[in-house]
N, C-alpha and C positions, 0 to 999 in steps of 0.2 A: 325440642328439638323436633316436632310436628312434620315440619319443612322438609327435612334430613327422611323423614319414614314415606314420604308424599311423592319425593324426587327418588327413592328410590323402586316407589312402585311403579313409576313415569319411563320406567325403563331406560331408568338414572340416567336422565339426561332435564333440564331444563335452567331455570331463572331462578334463584332465590331472593329475597331482598331482605336488604339490613336493616335494623331503625340504628347503629350505631357501633362504632368498633367493637366494643363488651358484645354485642351479639354476633360480630363476627368473628372474633375470636373463639368464641366459646363452639362456632359449629367449625370452626379449624380442628379444635380440639378431640372432638370426637367423632371425625370422622373417616369411619373405614379404615384407621390406624393399622391396623393388625394388620400383619403383613400383607399390604399393600403398599406398594409404587405409586407415588403420587406427584403430577409435574405441577407447576402454579406460575400463572403469567399473571403478571401486576405493572404497574407504572415504576418506573425507579425509584421514586422515593420509597415506596412501599417493598422494594426490593432490598433493599441497602437494609431497612430494618429486619427485615426476615432473617436473611442470612445472621445477625448479630445476635437473634433472638433460638438460643439452644433448644427451650422447648420446641420448635416446630423443624428438626433436624429430620423429622420422618419425612417432609415437605422439600422434592427440590426446583427452589424457588429459580426461574428465568428471567434476565431484562428481556423487556417487550420486542427490542431490536435481534434479538437473538433466539429466533422460531427452531426447536431442535423435530424434528422428527424419530424420539424417542418411544417405541412402547412403553405407556403405562398403565396402571389400573387405572386411573382416574385421571381428570386432570381439571383441574383448578384456572378459571378467570375471574379475576378481581377488579371490577372499577373496570368495566369495558368500555366505558367514557372517554377514556383515559389511554387506551391503547390504539395505533391505528388499523384502518379498515384491512390493509395487508394482512397486518400479523394475526386479525380477524376471523381472518378469510380460509388461511393456511393453516391455524388451530382446528375451524367447525371442520376441512376440507378430509382434513386424517381421523378426526375423530368424532364420530355419529352419535354415537353411548359411552357411558362412564366420563360423561364433563358434566360441570356441575356452573354455573355464571352466579359469581355473588353482587348484587348492583345493590346500593345504596335507596331505598325509598323513595329516594331526593331527586335521584341523579336520574333522567335519561337514558336508553338506552338505544344502542346503536340498529340502525334498521337488518344491516349486516350480521347484527343475534335473535332480533323480534322478530325475523320473516322464518325464521330455524326454529326456533325456543320457546316452550309457553311456558309464563312465569308460574312458579308451585304459589296455591293460593289453601290456605287450609278449609275451607266451604268446598272446594273440588274435589270430586273425585276420577281418581285415575286407575281406569284397564289396566289391571297386571297381564304382561304374556303368558298364556299358556305354558307352565314349565315343557318343556323336549327336550331335553337332557335325558337321556335313559343310559344304565347301567344296566350290563348283563353279564353275573357271574357263572363262568363256565367251567368243570373238571376235566383234569387232565383223563385222558384214557390211554387202556393195551399199553405198547411198549412206551409208548410216553412216559406213562403216568411209571410203571416199572423204573423208568430212569430215572425219574423224578428226586420220587421215593427216596433211591438208592444214592442222586446226587445227596441230597438235602442230607440224609443221616448220615452222608459220610461227615458232611460238612459241616455239621453239629456235636461230635466227635473230637472233631479238630482244636473246633470252639474252646470246647471244655477245658484244652491243656492252654488255653490261650487268657492274657482278661480280658480282652477289645478286641474288634474288629481293625482298630489301630496298632497293636504291636502282630497283627499278623501279616497288615501291609509293611509293616516297618521292615519286620522281620524280611522281607521279600523284595522291596524295594530302596528302603532305607529313606530316607527324611530329612527336610531339609539343610541340618546342623552333620547329620550322621550317614557315611556308605551303610547297605543290608549289613556286608559283614562287621561294623560297629557297631551296629545297633544290636545285633544278636548276637554278639559278645558280651557286652554291656547286660542285655534282658538274662540272657543264660549266666551269668554269676548275679544275679537278681532273684533267682530262683535258687540258690543255692549250690550251682555248679562253682565247678574249678577243675582245672587237666591235674591236678596233682591227688585227688579224690580216691580212697579206699573202695574201690570198685567187692571188693572183699564184704564187705558187707551189703547185707541186702538191703537197705536204705540207701545208701549213698550210691548203690548202683542201678536204682531206678531212679534217684537224681542225673547218673549221669546219662543214663538210656535217655530218657525224656527229653531234657535240656540243654546237653550239650550242642552249641552252635549248628553242628554236621545236622542233628534232629531237628532242630527248630528248623534249618532252611526248607526239609523235608517236606518236611506238613504243611509251612507257610506256601511254599512254591505248592503245591496238590491243592492246597486252598481255593489257590486265586486261579487256578485251572479249573474246577469243580465250578468256581463262583462265573466263568467265562461258559460255559454250560448248562449251567441253571438257569442264566442270561437268557442263552439261546435257548434253549427248551421254554423260557417264558414269552416267547417273543414269536415264535417259529412252532407251532403244534398241529396236532390231525385234529385239536379241537375249536383252533380257532378257524380252520381250513371249513369244516361239517360245521359250525354255526353259522356263516357268510352263508355258505351254499343252501341251509332252509331258509335263510333271512333272503333269499333273492327267492328260493322256491315260492317265500309264502307272497313274498313282493313280485312275480315275475316282470310287472311294468313298471315300478322302480328304477330309474337310474339311479347307480350304488359308486359312489368314491367309496373306496376304501383306504387309509392312508396305515403301512407300519413302519417298525424302524430297520427292518434293513428287506431286500428284496426276497429272499427266501421264501418265505411266506406265501408271498403273491406270485411266486410263478407257479407251487401248489395248487394255490387257491383256483389260478386261470385255466391247471390240468385238469382238474376234477371239476369245472365247470363245464368246462370244452370236453368232455370224458361223455359228459350228460348232455350234449346239447344234440338233441334232436336234429336240428338247420344244419347247413353248410356254412352257413355262415357265424362269422369272429362275431360273438356274444362280451367276452373275457376280454382283456388285456392288462399286461401286466410292462410296471415302467421305473425303472431304475438304473442307477448310474454303472451297474454291470452288469448288465443287460448283454446280451449275445444280441449282434448285428441282423437285420428281419429283413427281408425282402415284401415290398408293398405292391397290393394289385392294383391297377389302372380300370376302374370300371367303364371309362371310355372307351378302352381299348381291348377290353374284358383280356387282361392280360397280366403279366407281372412289369414290374419298372425296369428298364434294362437301359443300359450303357448307348447313348447316340453315335459316341464318338470314343477314338484313342485304343490303345491296345484291347480294350473291353467290349471291343462296340457288339452289341446285339446279348450278352451276358445278362442274367437277371443282376439286378444292382442293388445290395444289401445296404439299410440306414443305420445308423445309432439312434439313440436314447434321446437326442436332439429332435433330431430331425422325425422322429415317433414320437415323442413330447404333442407336436404340431398336428400332425394325420391324427392321432389315436385322439387331441382334443376335439378337432371337429367331429370324429365319428363318433363320440359322446355327445357331445350339442345335438346331433341331429339324429339320437337315438339308434344306432344302428352298434354301436357299444353300450351292454347293461351295464356292467361294471367294470371300471379301470383303478384298479389295486396301482399305487404310488407308493414313494417313501416321503415321509416328512425332507426327508433334507434339497427335496425337487420340487413338494409340493406347490411354494410357491411359483413357480415359470409355468405351470398349467395355466390355460385360458379355457374356464367354465363357465358356459353363462348360467345354467340351474343344476343341479343337484337335488334328488329327493330323499338321500342319505349319505350321510355321514360318519362313519365308521372304524372307529381309530381301535387299530389290537391290541395296542401296549400304551403303558406308563408310562416309557421312554420318549415317546414317537414326539409329543409335543410337549412343551409347557402350555399354561394354561395363558398367557398371554399370547403365544403363537397358534393356539385355539381360535383364539378371538377374532384376530384377522383372519384366520384361515375360512372360518365361516363367513366373513365378510367378502371373500376369495370365491368357494365354490357356491354359496349363494343360496345355502339351505339350512332351515330348523329341526331338520329330525339327525341330532346327533345319537351313536350308541356305540357307549364304550365296551370293551371288553375286557374284563376284571376276570384272569384266571383263579379259581378258589384254594386261593392259598394267603395264610390268617397276615401275613407280612406284607402280601401283596396287597390286602383287601385293606392293611391299615394304613397304607401309602394311597390308595387312593380315594377314602376319607378325610385323610388327612388336604390332598390337592380339592375333591370337590367343598372346603369348607372354605378353604384357602381362597381358590376363586368364584365361590360363590355360585357354583353351578346347579345346585341345587337338582342334583340330579336323583333319579328316583330309580329305583332296581324294577328290572321289568323279567318276561319270560321268554323266550324264543319263537312262542305261540301264540303271545301277545304283545310281539314288535310288528304289526301293521299300521300302516300310510293308507292313505287315500291318493291317488294318482293327482298330480298337480293340474 
């Protein structure tokens, strides 16, 4: 399967020639099937064949006339000469990379395919794009660390009194077949509790105190509240702000996009940047759906934008995030704003020509498929994940790293330097 390795080296795109049906099926059996979503387009006869063979259930097979713009890790085209030109154009327009075209050795390759993709050949060397994905492990500090440690320790103590996370969640919220109260009653009884227990005996009193339904509820409720606090600390803490501020100071000419889970840390970042900004110009901006309305300064009139008619004529006009997103995008593209901090929810609406660095502050911000599409949107190669120094979080990141094939390399804050494009 040397051609598959060469395809991976060729930015995961290209044409693979196959000798016969057996060789083709061997390719499909081994092509990146673990934790990978695959969309396959082929001729109608082949579609029917694939749909009857359970062996290929990991592949979503589509009729050639039913193009769908669905995010997939890999797109496969088989026998492109049998597909309509418009179908091929639609597919390749939406999948620049992570696309593999299988064509039989004796078949011609349509021009719409051959002008964009090379045939993968065993005797040809393909340059591997330098790895530009980095991650930086950062530590909690000060009050954030104290609070995080206290919350984590309490959660661990509560977890020790339950079987697993599901038993906590079901106790607090119920499940598909039981209400929270029904689940707690059943769970309490499974632990040996009953309302008629003789609590004069120390052992029974311990069970009664720990596993009566009310006690279970209080612990489960507290755990879910602490979980929310812990998640907020992971995505919104002073270490994230200080790290991004240092990266900006180390790369003062770089245009930086920051994508966070919510707007809290973005607002803190902008405040921290502006408080140390020697210029009167705005060099950082935060954009999220919960942001307060803001006035806009018109450089042509050297004044804030004001109402020109109506009851508010002459008063300063304030704008929400929809209008501000257009204005901030323009200011970022022109280089006035150096740091634009946004959330994953609205990042697809930002119109950016080019960014030098993309910083992702939380694992929950974007799925790895969304990240691939954001890279095209923000036109950047330098991606930095910020990973909090927590065993569970690091394990989660390592799993994402493997699943998404980011091949991210750990860096240090002083080594993350880029050349200005």
